[in-house]
N, C-alpha and C positions, 0 to 999 in steps of 0.2 A: 472419224478421222478417215481419213484415207487409205487405202490397202499400203501404198507403200511411205507412210509415215509410221505406220504401225510396223512394218517391218525394217523401217530402219533406226525404228523405236526399240524390238526387239534385239538386235544388232549389237546396236552400243550397251544397252544394257550387260548382254551377253561381255562383251570387250571390259565396260568398264569390272564386271564381278571379277574378270580374269587380273584386270590392271589389280583392282584392290587386295585379291587374295596374294597376289607376287609383292603388292606393298606391304601388306600386314609379315610376311613370311619374312620379306626383308629388314622391319621392322624390329621383330623377335629377333633376327640375327645379332642384331646392334645392337639390342637389348642386352645382351646378354654378354657381348664384348664390354660392354660397359660397364656391366655389374663387376667384370672378370678385374679392371682397368681399376672401380673403385675399389674392391678388395686389394686392389697392390700398392692402392694409393691410401688406405688405412693404415698399413701393417708397415707402411714406411714412414707415415707421420705417428703410428707408433715406436719405430725405433730410431725416429730424430729426439720425442720425448725423453728416452731413454737417456741418449746419448746427452743430450741437452744438460739434463742432471746431474750426467758425472760428476765428480771430482777431476782433476785433470790431470792425477797421476792415474787412477781408473781409466780414462779414456787413450792413456799412452799405454797400460796397457793391454787394452785390447787391439790398438793400432802395432805395439810391435809383434804380437802375436799376429796377425796378417800380414806383417812383414816380414815373418819370419816363416812364412809356409805353412804355420798352422791351422787355417782356414779363410773362408773368405768373412770379408769384413761383417756383411749382412748375417751371415751366421754364426758367427760370435756375438753379435749382438744380439741375434735370437736366444742365442743359449742366456746370455747376462739376463735379459728379460726373465726367463724361465726361472732361474737361479730366484729370482728377486720376487715370483711372483710362490715360490715357495718359504 
């Protein structure tokens, strides 16, 4: 191998290592964000399943509480989930 080929190989190896480290760091950040989004989606799916199975009168009661300012709809549904689990 020539001196220049070795120098180029060493230069690009270092550059590639830095790029790979940056890429891995970026991917780890994206994975964290995706895990957060997945957790929120699962929570939303659980809320949907509870709401879907409610009797219309039960849903109307939640809706009235929300419209009446007794809480955010999601929070009211979460409370209903906790009540059903007990």
